[in-house]
C-alpha positions in Angstrom: 153.4 85.8 73.9 154.3 87.8 77.0 157.6 87.2 78.9 157.5 87.8 82.6 160.6 89.5 83.8 161.7 88.5 87.3 164.0 90.5 89.5 166.7 88.0 88.9 166.7 89.0 85.2 166.2 92.7 85.7 168.9 95.2 86.4 168.0 98.9 86.3 170.8 101.2 85.3 170.2 104.9 84.6 172.1 106.4 81.7 175.2 108.3 82.8 174.5 112.0 82.9 177.1 112.7 80.2 178.5 110.7 77.3 182.2 110.1 76.6 182.4 113.4 74.8 180.9 115.4 77.6 177.5 115.9 76.1 174.7 115.9 78.8 171.9 113.4 78.4 169.1 115.6 79.5 165.6 114.7 78.3 164.0 118.0 79.5 161.5 119.7 77.3 164.0 122.3 76.1 166.2 119.5 74.6 163.5 117.6 72.8 164.2 119.3 69.5 168.0 119.2 69.8 169.5 117.2 66.9 172.8 116.8 68.9 170.8 115.3 71.9 169.0 112.8 69.6 172.2 111.7 67.9 174.2 111.3 71.0 171.4 109.3 72.7 171.1 107.1 69.6 174.8 106.5 69.5 174.8 105.6 73.2 172.0 103.1 72.5 174.0 101.6 69.6 176.9 101.0 72.0 174.6 99.5 74.6 173.1 97.2 72.0 176.5 96.1 71.0 177.8 95.2 74.5 174.7 94.3 76.5 173.7 90.6 76.2 170.1 89.7 75.5 167.9 92.8 75.6 167.4 96.1 77.4 164.7 98.7 77.9 164.9 102.4 76.9 162.3 104.6 78.6 161.3 108.0 77.2 159.4 110.7 79.1 156.8 111.0 76.3 155.6 109.4 73.1 156.5 112.7 71.4 160.2 112.3 72.3 160.1 108.6 71.4 158.7 109.4 67.9 161.2 112.2 67.4 164.2 110.1 68.3 163.2 107.0 66.3 162.4 109.2 63.3 165.8 110.9 63.6 167.7 107.7 64.0 166.0 106.1 60.9 167.1 109.1 58.8 170.5 110.1 60.2 173.9 108.6 60.5 176.2 108.9 63.5 176.4 112.6 63.2 174.4 115.3 61.4 177.0 115.7 58.7 178.1 112.0 58.7 179.1 110.3 55.5 178.4 106.9 57.2 176.0 105.1 54.9 174.1 103.3 57.7 171.7 105.1 59.9 171.7 105.0 63.7 168.5 102.8 63.5 170.2 100.3 61.1 173.2 100.1 63.5 170.8 99.4 66.5 169.1 96.7 64.4 172.5 95.1 63.6 172.7 94.1 67.3 169.1 94.0 68.6 165.5 93.7 67.3 163.9 96.9 68.6 160.3 97.0 69.7 158.7 100.4 69.8 155.7 100.6 72.1 152.7 101.7 70.1 150.4 104.4 71.4 147.4 102.1 71.4 147.6 99.5 74.1 145.6 97.0 72.0 148.5 96.9 69.5 151.2 96.1 72.1 150.9 92.3 71.8 151.5 92.6 68.0 154.6 94.8 68.7 156.2 92.3 71.0 155.5 89.3 68.9 159.0 88.6 67.7 157.7 86.2 65.0 156.2 88.9 62.8 
């Protein structure tokens, strides 16, 4: 099942250049391995998931960064030394059902099938 998104349903909003704590959201190559960047981005997505009705789209500049961020979020709490028992990924899943685009285009229909 593929849902067609019309312009009436779509609003494009870039992420603010800095988070509430002043950390810069910069997806340049030099920040790809920064744990702080991944955590702040993940926490921003949790906040969007909490307040944005329906769904939203997060676009990464590469599959590498997508994989790095999702892996980090599945294994880390809000902050690197957090005692919070839930991971960023679990907090995202509390509000939304994430769909991660597979690298193989043939697997995309399976990824977006919300019934699996």
